[in-house]
N, C-alpha and C positions, 0 to 999 in steps of 0.2 A: 187541434192539429200535429205536434209533433210526435203524439202518441201513436197516429198511423204507418211510425218510422220506428226503424231498429237505427241503435245509438251505437256506434260500437269502436272499442280502440283500436287502432294498428300499433301491433307489438313486432312488426317484420318489415323493415327499414324496407324492401319493395314492394311494399302495396301501399305503399304514400301514394294519394290520388294529386302527383303534379298536375293536371291538368286540371282540377279544380284551384290547387293552394298556386297558380298564377292568376286566377282573377283578382286574389287580393295581393299579391305580391307582384314584383317586374321581371326577377328572372330566381332562375334554381339557384345562384350562387348564392343569391340573398335572403331565398329560406330553409338552401342548408346550413347557414350561419346558426339556426334556432332551432332548426326540423329534432334535428338527435339529442336535443334536452331537452326537449318537451313532450308534453302526453299529446298524444293527434289522435282525434276519434274524426269516424263517418257517418253522415247521416246515412241510412240505406233505403231504397225502396227498392222492394223486389230482388235484394242483394245488389242492387246496383248505387253508387257513392251517389248520393246528388246535393252534398255538401260535408264539408270540414270543416272543423275547428282545431287549433294547437292552443293549447295552454302551457307556460311558461314560470313554475316557481321564485317569485323573487327573492325572496325568505318565506319566513316560516308565517307569515299574516298578507305577506301580496302575491296573488296570481296574476299576470298579465295575460290576454290573448293575444298570442301575437297573429293570429292567422283566422280569420273568420271567411268563410267564402261558399254562396249560395249558387250552385249551376242554372244558366241564364235560363230552362225551361222550367224552374221553382222560382226564379224571382219573383219579388212582387206580391206573395201570397203569405208574408207574416213568418217565412220559417225565420229567417232570420232574425226577426225579433221572439223566435218562440226556441233558437240555439241561445242567446242572451240568456232570454229566462232559465233554462234549464240551468245554464250556467250559474246562475247566482244563486238556487236552489240546490243546487249541488256540495255547491264550495266555499258557500258563506262564514259555513262553522271555523273549519279551517282552516280559512282563508278572506277576513271581516273585509282584506282590501282587493276588488277588481280593477282593474288598469287597460289601459289600450291607449297606443297610439298611430294616428294616423293622420295621411298629408295635410299640411294648412293648404291645396287648392283643392283637397276632397270634400266640397260645399255635400254634395249628397251625405257624405259617408259620415261625416261630421254629426248632421243633422240625425240622422238614424240612431248613431249613439245618444246624441240627447234628448230623444224621442222613446228612449232606454233608459232613462233614467242615468243617461252620464252627465258628469260635467266637466267644462275643462281645468284645468290646473296646474299647465306649465307648457311648458315647447321644448323640444329636442332640435337646436340650434343647428341646421345647415347637414342634418342625418341623413337627406339626401345625396346630398351633395358631396359629403364624406364618404360613405356606404355605399354609392353606386359608381358603378363604371361612366356610366353612359347617364347625359340627362334626358330625364324621366320629365312626361309637359301633362297636367290634366287638367281639363275644361280650361284651352289654350294659354294656360299656365306654366313657367318650373318651377315645380315641385323643389322646394326648399330644407323646409321645416317639419317639426313632426308635432300636432299639435297631439299632448296626451289628454287623457279623459280617465276619468276615476267614476268607477259604480258611489250616486248615493242616495242610499233605500231611501 
């Protein structure tokens, strides 16, 4: 399926698809904390962005997925899983460790990553309280901690 689409790295900051990025993060301010230090890619269908992902190198062996989002029109069709597979295949030699963080109340997101070979390995306590000005609620609960997951092939 991913072969049907074009994956393009964005190098001009004016071209960042904030509408898509905001599907996976709450505020532009929060996105901007990592965006300019990340490699940002869009998945395009007929020249239109339908998904985005941001990759941030932690060190010489660890790559963090800072943002991955799929447009509502293309969700639940396997595109997110294919993007993860693309990242894993493209970067596994250079970065043997692939990690991602998501909200502790984001049960669907946690299950998504676990279905795609990620396992939980830690928690960033109070991440959402310390890094966002306004409280964030997901699934009726206050987001507090970030659950950390790593890819285990």
